[in-house]
py3Dmol code that shows the C-alpha trace and the ligand (Angstrom):
import py3Dmol

protein = """\
ATOM      1  CA  UNK A   1     178.066 165.232  -0.370  1.00  0.00           C
ATOM      2  CA  UNK A   2     180.630 162.924   1.221  1.00  0.00           C
ATOM      3  CA  UNK A   3     182.951 165.837   2.105  1.00  0.00           C
ATOM      4  CA  UNK A   4     180.356 168.075   3.785  1.00  0.00           C
ATOM      5  CA  UNK A   5     181.890 169.724   6.850  1.00  0.00           C
ATOM      6  CA  UNK A   6     185.468 168.829   5.825  1.00  0.00           C
ATOM      7  CA  UNK A   7     188.214 171.320   5.045  1.00  0.00           C
ATOM      8  CA  UNK A   8     191.367 170.520   3.108  1.00  0.00           C
ATOM      9  CA  UNK A   9     194.401 171.778   1.264  1.00  0.00           C
ATOM     10  CA  UNK A  10     194.963 171.298  -2.468  1.00  0.00           C
ATOM     11  CA  UNK A  11     198.595 171.729  -3.591  1.00  0.00           C
ATOM     12  CA  UNK A  12     199.428 171.801  -7.303  1.00  0.00           C
ATOM     13  CA  UNK A  13     196.772 173.723  -9.220  1.00  0.00           C
ATOM     14  CA  UNK A  14     198.564 175.442 -12.115  1.00  0.00           C
ATOM     15  CA  UNK A  15     195.547 175.993 -14.381  1.00  0.00           C
ATOM     16  CA  UNK A  16     192.191 174.459 -15.361  1.00  0.00           C
ATOM     17  CA  UNK A  17     193.900 171.502 -17.014  1.00  0.00           C
ATOM     18  CA  UNK A  18     195.737 170.496 -13.821  1.00  0.00           C
ATOM     19  CA  UNK A  19     194.818 167.206 -12.194  1.00  0.00           C
ATOM     20  CA  UNK A  20     194.546 169.199  -8.955  1.00  0.00           C
ATOM     21  CA  UNK A  21     191.864 171.377 -10.579  1.00  0.00           C
ATOM     22  CA  UNK A  22     189.805 168.249 -11.333  1.00  0.00           C
ATOM     23  CA  UNK A  23     190.341 167.087  -7.768  1.00  0.00           C
ATOM     24  CA  UNK A  24     189.300 170.480  -6.356  1.00  0.00           C
ATOM     25  CA  UNK A  25     186.159 170.425  -8.529  1.00  0.00           C
ATOM     26  CA  UNK A  26     185.152 167.006  -7.246  1.00  0.00           C
ATOM     27  CA  UNK A  27     185.927 167.843  -3.610  1.00  0.00           C
ATOM     28  CA  UNK A  28     183.887 171.044  -3.872  1.00  0.00           C
ATOM     29  CA  UNK A  29     180.987 169.208  -5.501  1.00  0.00           C
ATOM     30  CA  UNK A  30     181.105 166.817  -2.537  1.00  0.00           C
ATOM     31  CA  UNK A  31     180.815 169.741  -0.102  1.00  0.00           C
ATOM     32  CA  UNK A  32     184.455 170.323   0.994  1.00  0.00           C
ATOM     33  CA  UNK A  33     185.911 173.712   1.878  1.00  0.00           C
ATOM     34  CA  UNK A  34     189.257 174.232   0.169  1.00  0.00           C
ATOM     35  CA  UNK A  35     192.538 176.062   0.687  1.00  0.00           C
ATOM     36  CA  UNK A  36     195.091 176.301  -2.135  1.00  0.00           C
ATOM     37  CA  UNK A  37     198.843 176.844  -2.383  1.00  0.00           C
ATOM     38  CA  UNK A  38     200.793 178.739  -5.036  1.00  0.00           C
ATOM     39  CA  UNK A  39     204.463 178.154  -5.741  1.00  0.00           C
ATOM     40  CA  UNK A  40     205.317 181.861  -5.884  1.00  0.00           C
ATOM     41  CA  UNK A  41     203.916 185.392  -5.912  1.00  0.00           C
ATOM     42  CA  UNK A  42     204.092 185.277  -9.695  1.00  0.00           C
ATOM     43  CA  UNK A  43     201.281 182.673  -9.865  1.00  0.00           C
ATOM     44  CA  UNK A  44     199.340 183.706  -6.770  1.00  0.00           C
ATOM     45  CA  UNK A  45     196.825 185.972  -8.544  1.00  0.00           C
ATOM     46  CA  UNK A  46     196.118 183.363 -11.203  1.00  0.00           C
ATOM     47  CA  UNK A  47     195.507 180.702  -8.574  1.00  0.00           C
ATOM     48  CA  UNK A  48     193.410 183.139  -6.508  1.00  0.00           C
ATOM     49  CA  UNK A  49     191.136 183.564  -9.567  1.00  0.00           C
ATOM     50  CA  UNK A  50     190.804 179.787  -9.818  1.00  0.00           C
ATOM     51  CA  UNK A  51     190.193 179.499  -6.052  1.00  0.00           C
ATOM     52  CA  UNK A  52     187.458 182.130  -6.325  1.00  0.00           C
ATOM     53  CA  UNK A  53     185.614 179.846  -8.758  1.00  0.00           C
ATOM     54  CA  UNK A  54     185.309 177.398  -5.874  1.00  0.00           C
ATOM     55  CA  UNK A  55     184.090 180.179  -3.583  1.00  0.00           C
ATOM     56  CA  UNK A  56     187.433 180.164  -1.767  1.00  0.00           C
ATOM     57  CA  UNK A  57     189.905 182.974  -1.357  1.00  0.00           C
ATOM     58  CA  UNK A  58     192.692 181.545   0.717  1.00  0.00           C
ATOM     59  CA  UNK A  59     195.850 180.992  -1.348  1.00  0.00           C
ATOM     60  CA  UNK A  60     199.034 180.395   0.635  1.00  0.00           C
ATOM     61  CA  UNK A  61     202.532 180.616  -0.820  1.00  0.00           C
ATOM     62  CA  UNK A  62     204.495 177.357  -0.734  1.00  0.00           C
ATOM     63  CA  UNK A  63     207.487 176.513  -2.907  1.00  0.00           C
ATOM     64  CA  UNK A  64     208.113 172.954  -1.749  1.00  0.00           C
ATOM     65  CA  UNK A  65     211.736 173.055  -2.909  1.00  0.00           C
ATOM     66  CA  UNK A  66     212.554 175.634  -0.226  1.00  0.00           C
ATOM     67  CA  UNK A  67     213.389 174.772   3.369  1.00  0.00           C
ATOM     68  CA  UNK A  68     210.681 175.760   5.846  1.00  0.00           C
ATOM     69  CA  UNK A  69     208.036 176.770   3.272  1.00  0.00           C
ATOM     70  CA  UNK A  70     205.867 173.722   4.019  1.00  0.00           C
ATOM     71  CA  UNK A  71     205.760 174.246   7.829  1.00  0.00           C
ATOM     72  CA  UNK A  72     205.341 178.031   7.329  1.00  0.00           C
ATOM     73  CA  UNK A  73     202.432 177.473   4.953  1.00  0.00           C
ATOM     74  CA  UNK A  74     200.799 175.078   7.421  1.00  0.00           C
ATOM     75  CA  UNK A  75     201.256 177.594  10.253  1.00  0.00           C
ATOM     76  CA  UNK A  76     199.649 180.326   8.152  1.00  0.00           C
ATOM     77  CA  UNK A  77     196.722 178.075   7.241  1.00  0.00           C
ATOM     78  CA  UNK A  78     196.228 177.047  10.887  1.00  0.00           C
ATOM     79  CA  UNK A  79     196.221 180.720  11.935  1.00  0.00           C
ATOM     80  CA  UNK A  80     194.039 182.122   9.128  1.00  0.00           C
ATOM     81  CA  UNK A  81     191.689 179.219   8.416  1.00  0.00           C
ATOM     82  CA  UNK A  82     192.018 176.542  11.083  1.00  0.00           C
ATOM     83  CA  UNK A  83     192.753 172.834  11.076  1.00  0.00           C
ATOM     84  CA  UNK A  84     192.520 170.527   8.062  1.00  0.00           C
ATOM     85  CA  UNK A  85     190.831 167.180   7.433  1.00  0.00           C
ATOM     86  CA  UNK A  86     192.739 166.301   4.256  1.00  0.00           C
ATOM     87  CA  UNK A  87     195.679 167.273   2.041  1.00  0.00           C
ATOM     88  CA  UNK A  88     196.137 166.659  -1.690  1.00  0.00           C
ATOM     89  CA  UNK A  89     199.733 166.787  -2.992  1.00  0.00           C
ATOM     90  CA  UNK A  90     199.699 167.054  -6.797  1.00  0.00           C
ATOM     91  CA  UNK A  91     203.194 168.372  -7.466  1.00  0.00           C
ATOM     92  CA  UNK A  92     206.105 167.194  -9.609  1.00  0.00           C
ATOM     93  CA  UNK A  93     208.970 168.709 -11.564  1.00  0.00           C
ATOM     94  CA  UNK A  94     211.812 167.731 -13.895  1.00  0.00           C
ATOM     95  CA  UNK A  95     213.800 169.709 -16.416  1.00  0.00           C
ATOM     96  CA  UNK A  96     211.852 168.884 -19.582  1.00  0.00           C
ATOM     97  CA  UNK A  97     215.079 168.592 -21.578  1.00  0.00           C
ATOM     98  CA  UNK A  98     215.632 165.365 -19.658  1.00  0.00           C
ATOM     99  CA  UNK A  99     212.147 163.982 -20.352  1.00  0.00           C
ATOM    100  CA  UNK A 100     213.210 162.930 -23.815  1.00  0.00           C
ATOM    101  CA  UNK A 101     215.659 160.292 -25.009  1.00  0.00           C
ATOM    102  CA  UNK A 102     217.523 157.902 -22.745  1.00  0.00           C
ATOM    103  CA  UNK A 103     217.204 157.795 -18.935  1.00  0.00           C
ATOM    104  CA  UNK A 104     220.947 157.166 -18.582  1.00  0.00           C
ATOM    105  CA  UNK A 105     221.608 160.751 -19.726  1.00  0.00           C
ATOM    106  CA  UNK A 106     219.928 162.196 -16.611  1.00  0.00           C
ATOM    107  CA  UNK A 107     222.152 164.788 -14.934  1.00  0.00           C
ATOM    108  CA  UNK A 108     222.926 164.603 -11.218  1.00  0.00           C
ATOM    109  CA  UNK A 109     221.450 168.095 -10.723  1.00  0.00           C
ATOM    110  CA  UNK A 110     218.116 167.205 -12.336  1.00  0.00           C
ATOM    111  CA  UNK A 111     217.981 163.809 -10.613  1.00  0.00           C
ATOM    112  CA  UNK A 112     218.289 165.508  -7.223  1.00  0.00           C
ATOM    113  CA  UNK A 113     215.906 168.345  -8.079  1.00  0.00           C
ATOM    114  CA  UNK A 114     213.243 165.997  -9.474  1.00  0.00           C
ATOM    115  CA  UNK A 115     213.514 163.780  -6.375  1.00  0.00           C
ATOM    116  CA  UNK A 116     213.388 166.810  -4.093  1.00  0.00           C
ATOM    117  CA  UNK A 117     210.280 168.429  -5.595  1.00  0.00           C
ATOM    118  CA  UNK A 118     208.400 165.322  -6.733  1.00  0.00           C
ATOM    119  CA  UNK A 119     209.148 162.962  -3.830  1.00  0.00           C
ATOM    120  CA  UNK A 120     210.822 164.526  -0.796  1.00  0.00           C
ATOM    121  CA  UNK A 121     208.225 167.319  -0.670  1.00  0.00           C
ATOM    122  CA  UNK A 122     205.564 164.700   0.067  1.00  0.00           C
ATOM    123  CA  UNK A 123     207.595 163.363   2.994  1.00  0.00           C
ATOM    124  CA  UNK A 124     207.855 166.894   4.342  1.00  0.00           C
ATOM    125  CA  UNK A 125     204.122 167.504   3.935  1.00  0.00           C
ATOM    126  CA  UNK A 126     203.380 164.294   5.850  1.00  0.00           C
ATOM    127  CA  UNK A 127     205.901 165.079   8.607  1.00  0.00           C
ATOM    128  CA  UNK A 128     204.080 168.327   9.424  1.00  0.00           C
ATOM    129  CA  UNK A 129     200.560 167.060   8.732  1.00  0.00           C
ATOM    130  CA  UNK A 130     199.745 165.809  12.264  1.00  0.00           C
ATOM    131  CA  UNK A 131     200.101 169.402  13.576  1.00  0.00           C
ATOM    132  CA  UNK A 132     197.398 170.709  11.279  1.00  0.00           C
ATOM    133  CA  UNK A 133     195.261 167.528  11.167  1.00  0.00           C
ATOM    134  CA  UNK A 134     194.617 166.918  14.890  1.00  0.00           C
ATOM    135  CA  UNK A 135     191.465 164.943  14.098  1.00  0.00           C
ATOM    136  CA  UNK A 136     193.164 162.652  11.567  1.00  0.00           C
ATOM    137  CA  UNK A 137     192.018 162.377   7.951  1.00  0.00           C
ATOM    138  CA  UNK A 138     193.407 161.527   4.535  1.00  0.00           C
ATOM    139  CA  UNK A 139     196.425 162.561   2.472  1.00  0.00           C
ATOM    140  CA  UNK A 140     196.745 161.724  -1.225  1.00  0.00           C
ATOM    141  CA  UNK A 141     199.597 162.152  -3.719  1.00  0.00           C
ATOM    142  CA  UNK A 142     199.779 161.510  -7.470  1.00  0.00           C
ATOM    143  CA  UNK A 143     201.897 158.882  -9.182  1.00  0.00           C
ATOM    144  CA  UNK A 144     202.109 157.203 -12.595  1.00  0.00           C
ATOM    145  CA  UNK A 145     202.524 153.707 -14.102  1.00  0.00           C
ATOM    146  CA  UNK A 146     206.005 154.712 -15.330  1.00  0.00           C
ATOM    147  CA  UNK A 147     207.133 153.861 -11.773  1.00  0.00           C
ATOM    148  CA  UNK A 148     206.264 150.199 -12.460  1.00  0.00           C
ATOM    149  CA  UNK A 149     207.120 149.631 -16.125  1.00  0.00           C
ATOM    150  CA  UNK A 150     209.235 151.453 -18.688  1.00  0.00           C
ATOM    151  CA  UNK A 151     207.460 154.308 -20.460  1.00  0.00           C
ATOM    152  CA  UNK A 152     209.512 156.057 -23.169  1.00  0.00           C
ATOM    153  CA  UNK A 153     210.838 159.495 -22.147  1.00  0.00           C
ATOM    154  CA  UNK A 154     209.368 159.377 -18.612  1.00  0.00           C
ATOM    155  CA  UNK A 155     212.946 158.841 -17.417  1.00  0.00           C
ATOM    156  CA  UNK A 156     213.900 160.480 -14.107  1.00  0.00           C
ATOM    157  CA  UNK A 157     210.260 161.107 -13.224  1.00  0.00           C
ATOM    158  CA  UNK A 158     209.773 157.316 -13.108  1.00  0.00           C
ATOM    159  CA  UNK A 159     212.486 157.063 -10.457  1.00  0.00           C
ATOM    160  CA  UNK A 160     210.900 159.875  -8.465  1.00  0.00           C
ATOM    161  CA  UNK A 161     207.499 158.163  -8.673  1.00  0.00           C
ATOM    162  CA  UNK A 162     208.945 154.781  -7.578  1.00  0.00           C
ATOM    163  CA  UNK A 163     210.443 156.478  -4.534  1.00  0.00           C
ATOM    164  CA  UNK A 164     207.171 158.347  -3.952  1.00  0.00           C
ATOM    165  CA  UNK A 165     205.197 155.080  -4.014  1.00  0.00           C
ATOM    166  CA  UNK A 166     207.533 153.510  -1.463  1.00  0.00           C
ATOM    167  CA  UNK A 167     207.245 156.688   0.636  1.00  0.00           C
ATOM    168  CA  UNK A 168     203.468 156.275   0.662  1.00  0.00           C
ATOM    169  CA  UNK A 169     203.823 152.904   2.429  1.00  0.00           C
ATOM    170  CA  UNK A 170     206.344 154.188   5.002  1.00  0.00           C
ATOM    171  CA  UNK A 171     204.393 157.398   5.603  1.00  0.00           C
ATOM    172  CA  UNK A 172     201.137 155.461   6.049  1.00  0.00           C
ATOM    173  CA  UNK A 173     202.924 153.421   8.707  1.00  0.00           C
ATOM    174  CA  UNK A 174     204.308 156.550  10.396  1.00  0.00           C
ATOM    175  CA  UNK A 175     201.028 158.493  10.432  1.00  0.00           C
ATOM    176  CA  UNK A 176     198.620 155.683  11.312  1.00  0.00           C
ATOM    177  CA  UNK A 177     198.902 156.471  15.010  1.00  0.00           C
ATOM    178  CA  UNK A 178     197.528 159.978  14.298  1.00  0.00           C
ATOM    179  CA  UNK A 179     194.493 158.567  12.475  1.00  0.00           C
ATOM    180  CA  UNK A 180     195.923 159.905   9.215  1.00  0.00           C
ATOM    181  CA  UNK A 181     195.694 157.701   6.125  1.00  0.00           C
ATOM    182  CA  UNK A 182     198.216 158.119   3.282  1.00  0.00           C
ATOM    183  CA  UNK A 183     197.491 156.892  -0.247  1.00  0.00           C
ATOM    184  CA  UNK A 184     198.468 157.585  -3.849  1.00  0.00           C
ATOM    185  CA  UNK A 185     196.481 157.644  -7.055  1.00  0.00           C
ATOM    186  CA  UNK A 186     198.311 156.202 -10.047  1.00  0.00           C
ATOM    187  CA  UNK A 187     196.602 158.265 -12.732  1.00  0.00           C
ATOM    188  CA  UNK A 188     196.453 157.372 -16.397  1.00  0.00           C
ATOM    189  CA  UNK A 189     197.955 159.958 -18.750  1.00  0.00           C
ATOM    190  CA  UNK A 190     196.081 163.223 -19.053  1.00  0.00           C
ATOM    191  CA  UNK A 191     197.164 166.277 -20.999  1.00  0.00           C
ATOM    192  CA  UNK A 192     198.402 168.934 -18.577  1.00  0.00           C
ATOM    193  CA  UNK A 193     201.227 171.468 -18.471  1.00  0.00           C
ATOM    194  CA  UNK A 194     203.566 169.028 -16.694  1.00  0.00           C
ATOM    195  CA  UNK A 195     202.628 166.126 -18.977  1.00  0.00           C
ATOM    196  CA  UNK A 196     203.292 168.211 -22.077  1.00  0.00           C
ATOM    197  CA  UNK A 197     206.940 168.286 -21.001  1.00  0.00           C
ATOM    198  CA  UNK A 198     207.240 164.507 -21.514  1.00  0.00           C
ATOM    199  CA  UNK A 199     208.546 163.730 -25.005  1.00  0.00           C
ATOM    200  CA  UNK A 200     205.981 162.251 -27.450  1.00  0.00           C
ATOM    201  CA  UNK A 201     203.252 162.497 -24.803  1.00  0.00           C
ATOM    202  CA  UNK A 202     200.482 162.315 -27.411  1.00  0.00           C
ATOM    203  CA  UNK A 203     201.768 158.847 -28.419  1.00  0.00           C
ATOM    204  CA  UNK A 204     201.525 157.709 -24.773  1.00  0.00           C
ATOM    205  CA  UNK A 205     197.935 159.004 -24.610  1.00  0.00           C
ATOM    206  CA  UNK A 206     197.069 157.192 -27.817  1.00  0.00           C
ATOM    207  CA  UNK A 207     198.720 153.907 -26.733  1.00  0.00           C
ATOM    208  CA  UNK A 208     196.913 153.926 -23.387  1.00  0.00           C
ATOM    209  CA  UNK A 209     193.545 154.654 -24.992  1.00  0.00           C
ATOM    210  CA  UNK A 210     193.956 151.708 -27.368  1.00  0.00           C
ATOM    211  CA  UNK A 211     195.139 149.396 -24.557  1.00  0.00           C
ATOM    212  CA  UNK A 212     192.436 150.385 -22.071  1.00  0.00           C
ATOM    213  CA  UNK A 213     189.603 147.923 -21.345  1.00  0.00           C
ATOM    214  CA  UNK A 214     187.322 150.968 -21.254  1.00  0.00           C
ATOM    215  CA  UNK A 215     188.596 152.192 -24.641  1.00  0.00           C
ATOM    216  CA  UNK A 216     189.308 155.703 -23.454  1.00  0.00           C
ATOM    217  CA  UNK A 217     191.749 157.883 -21.514  1.00  0.00           C
ATOM    218  CA  UNK A 218     191.045 158.989 -17.958  1.00  0.00           C
ATOM    219  CA  UNK A 219     189.449 162.348 -17.227  1.00  0.00           C
ATOM    220  CA  UNK A 220     190.069 164.923 -14.498  1.00  0.00           C
ATOM    221  CA  UNK A 221     186.731 163.843 -13.036  1.00  0.00           C
ATOM    222  CA  UNK A 222     187.735 160.145 -12.856  1.00  0.00           C
ATOM    223  CA  UNK A 223     190.786 161.127 -10.820  1.00  0.00           C
ATOM    224  CA  UNK A 224     189.027 163.819  -8.773  1.00  0.00           C
ATOM    225  CA  UNK A 225     186.175 161.532  -7.710  1.00  0.00           C
ATOM    226  CA  UNK A 226     188.587 158.785  -6.601  1.00  0.00           C
ATOM    227  CA  UNK A 227     190.554 161.366  -4.642  1.00  0.00           C
ATOM    228  CA  UNK A 228     187.371 162.565  -2.932  1.00  0.00           C
ATOM    229  CA  UNK A 229     186.666 158.961  -1.927  1.00  0.00           C
ATOM    230  CA  UNK A 230     190.230 158.455  -0.651  1.00  0.00           C
ATOM    231  CA  UNK A 231     190.165 161.526   1.597  1.00  0.00           C
ATOM    232  CA  UNK A 232     186.608 160.885   2.768  1.00  0.00           C
ATOM    233  CA  UNK A 233     185.444 158.724   5.671  1.00  0.00           C
ATOM    234  CA  UNK A 234     184.131 156.199   3.119  1.00  0.00           C
ATOM    235  CA  UNK A 235     187.702 154.894   2.684  1.00  0.00           C
ATOM    236  CA  UNK A 236     188.385 154.700   6.435  1.00  0.00           C
ATOM    237  CA  UNK A 237     190.106 151.298   6.161  1.00  0.00           C
ATOM    238  CA  UNK A 238     192.408 152.143   3.226  1.00  0.00           C
ATOM    239  CA  UNK A 239     195.970 153.360   3.786  1.00  0.00           C
ATOM    240  CA  UNK A 240     199.405 152.791   2.216  1.00  0.00           C
ATOM    241  CA  UNK A 241     197.764 151.955  -1.138  1.00  0.00           C
ATOM    242  CA  UNK A 242     198.528 152.909  -4.715  1.00  0.00           C
ATOM    243  CA  UNK A 243     195.100 153.077  -6.389  1.00  0.00           C
ATOM    244  CA  UNK A 244     195.171 152.893 -10.200  1.00  0.00           C
ATOM    245  CA  UNK A 245     192.761 155.278 -11.903  1.00  0.00           C
ATOM    246  CA  UNK A 246     193.785 154.488 -15.469  1.00  0.00           C
ATOM    247  CA  UNK A 247     190.705 152.953 -17.136  1.00  0.00           C
ATOM    248  CA  UNK A 248     192.286 149.564 -16.460  1.00  0.00           C
ATOM    249  CA  UNK A 249     195.441 150.060 -18.589  1.00  0.00           C
ATOM    250  CA  UNK A 250     197.835 148.705 -15.967  1.00  0.00           C
ATOM    251  CA  UNK A 251     195.895 145.412 -15.837  1.00  0.00           C
ATOM    252  CA  UNK A 252     196.379 144.632 -19.538  1.00  0.00           C
ATOM    253  CA  UNK A 253     199.499 142.785 -20.759  1.00  0.00           C
ATOM    254  CA  UNK A 254     198.685 142.210 -24.420  1.00  0.00           C
ATOM    255  CA  UNK A 255     195.783 143.555 -26.453  1.00  0.00           C
ATOM    256  CA  UNK A 256     195.020 142.782 -30.119  1.00  0.00           C
TER     257      UNK A 256
END
"""
ligand_1 = """\
48
LIG
P 200.394 170.514 -13.676
O 199.052 171.051 -13.917
O 201.519 171.143 -14.440
O 200.695 170.529 -12.114
C 201.988 170.402 -11.588
C 202.042 171.293 -10.371
O 203.299 171.133 -9.670
C 201.949 172.777 -10.751
O 200.940 173.398 -9.994
C 203.321 173.316 -10.365
O 203.302 174.654 -9.949
C 203.638 172.426 -9.178
N 205.027 172.554 -8.760
C 206.153 172.262 -9.451
N 207.246 172.603 -8.736
C 206.786 173.101 -7.538
C 207.416 173.630 -6.369
N 208.750 173.723 -6.278
N 206.635 174.047 -5.343
C 205.288 173.973 -5.425
N 204.631 173.509 -6.501
C 205.368 173.076 -7.562
O 200.467 168.951 -14.058
P 199.652 167.674 -13.553
O 199.781 166.682 -14.642
O 198.321 168.082 -13.063
O 200.571 167.156 -12.358
C 200.083 166.928 -11.050
C 200.626 165.632 -10.490
O 200.044 164.533 -11.200
C 202.144 165.461 -10.621
O 202.636 164.801 -9.483
C 202.246 164.540 -11.846
O 203.460 163.814 -11.876
C 201.067 163.640 -11.562
N 200.607 162.811 -12.688
C 200.309 163.373 -13.874
C 199.868 162.573 -14.909
C 199.522 163.160 -16.237
O 199.472 162.400 -17.226
N 199.275 164.456 -16.323
C 199.721 161.188 -14.729
C 200.029 160.648 -13.477
C 200.476 161.459 -12.458
P 203.687 175.819 -11.031
O 202.706 175.730 -12.120
O 203.613 177.053 -10.207
O 205.094 175.503 -11.481
"""
view = py3Dmol.view(width=600, height=400)
view.addModel(protein, "pdb")
view.setStyle({"model": 0}, {"cartoon": {"style": "trace"}})
view.addModel(ligand_1, "xyz")
view.setStyle({"model": 1}, {"stick": {}})
view.zoomTo()
view.show()
């Protein structure tokens, strides 16, 4: 129960297959109290049902692409629930028509939108975090190996993840004085709604499973448990890191 007595926000639960759902499950199992966000009214009831599974009822609206929604959501949480000890940002978006074929065909509009939702939103979350985390704590975002090496069809999302990973280092530097640690998990591929938008995703899953030293793909629990560690006091000396939770795939160059 490493999260007993801690309260935190989980952003990015779409359904039970979401990485954020696995993270919420682990955090809850470790004793954390949770607050969730929903992108719009349309999804709020669905997410409220999921939140209720964790014994929580607080779901706050937050479309990260809109100006002021992040600070407004934090103000509402502070008023209704109180301060937070951790935040999990598990949010990304690209037009799926551009997650297939060549990266060079990316449109300016989708490049900017993908960067805005998948990368800038994390900067905004971190900018406002000290207000709602007066006692310090941990913030974690989600990235992928496509930021480091070419993965077919990952395209603009790879650029957004590279920028996100660099943001993690700058944000860790900015927030250190508040006792807030900022890290990312580089998760191996896992079949979710967002991942299904990446062309030939099942081939990526298969390749990674064959390449992995552990001979398998990652699970929601693998990622969730690492996230619990990274937002807990057990990782008190870790900040600005990209932690690979990929069954070792990123460590393997060639495998016969
Ligand atoms: P997911 O279940 O589809 O979650 C993506 C979440 O992003 C959804 O909850 C979605 O909300 C939210 N979102 C998109 N635009 C938003 C906006 N404008 N405002 C607020 N929320 C918004 O997929 P996932 O795979 O778990 O993705 C979670 C994170 O893990 C992403 O950063 C992804 O890049 C990363 N990741 C995934 C994999 C993988 O293989 N699955 C691997 C490494 C990293 P709605 O459903 O309401 O649109």
